[in-house]
N, C-alpha and C positions, 0 to 999 in steps of 0.2 A: 221358463219352459216355452213361452210364446215364440221366442227366437228360434227354437229348435223344433217347432211344431211340424214343419214339412219333412225334416229329416226323420223325426219319430214316426210320422205317417208312412214314410217309405221303408223304414228299416225294422219296425217293431211288429211282432205278432202278439197283440195284447193278451190273447187267451193263454199264452205261455207264461205270463207273469201274474195272472189273477190270483192264483193260489198263494203267492207271496205277498199279496196285498190285503189279506183277510183282516188284518188288524185295523185297516182304515176304510175298507169298502163293506157296505152292508150287502145282504143277499139281494136286495132290490137293485143296488148299484150294479152288482155283478150280472144280474139278469138283464138290465138295460144295455149293458155293454155287449153281452152275448147275443141279444136280440137284433143288433145291427147286422146288416146284410153283407157288408164288405169289411175287410181288414182295416181299410182306411177309416171307415165310419166308426168302427170299434175303437180305433185310436182316438178319433175326435171325441167320442163319448167319454172315454177314459180321461182325456185331457180336460174335458168340460167338468167332470165330476171332481177330480183331484183338488182343485183350489178350494173347494167347499169343505174339505175334510180336515181342516185344522193345520196347525203349524208343523206337526210331525209328518204330514202326508208327503211332502217333498222328499224328506230323508228316506222314508220307507220306499217310495217310488224309485229313487236312485239305487238303493240297495237291491231292489228287485231287478233293476236293469243290469246290474253288475254281472249277474249270472246269465242273462239272456242276450243282452246287447251292450257289452261293456264299453264300446265306443260311444254309445249314447250317454251312458252314465258319466264317462270322462268329460264329454262336452258339457253336460249340465253342471258337473262339479267345478270345472274350470271357470265357468261363467258365474257361479254362485260364490265361490270362495273369496274373491276380492271384496265383494260387498259385505261379507260376513266377518272378515278379519278386522281386528281392532288396530287403530293407528299405533305406531310405536314411538 
């Protein structure tokens, strides 16, 4: 996600995916994101919180992105898959 941070900041409206992240974000997390004053700062806060939400958080985030910003989901999946695949 770090590699794509700038692209996510430019292209994502984080409030549009918060409802899809309820299984990983607490009400406090959501409040902290919404309290930020700009879209970019909301993205930063979301990207700051996600790594602390456990191993399932990345998958849930990518699934949420598929509906809102599929190109960002594709970028994250392409970078993640090679490191996740098992050697043959």
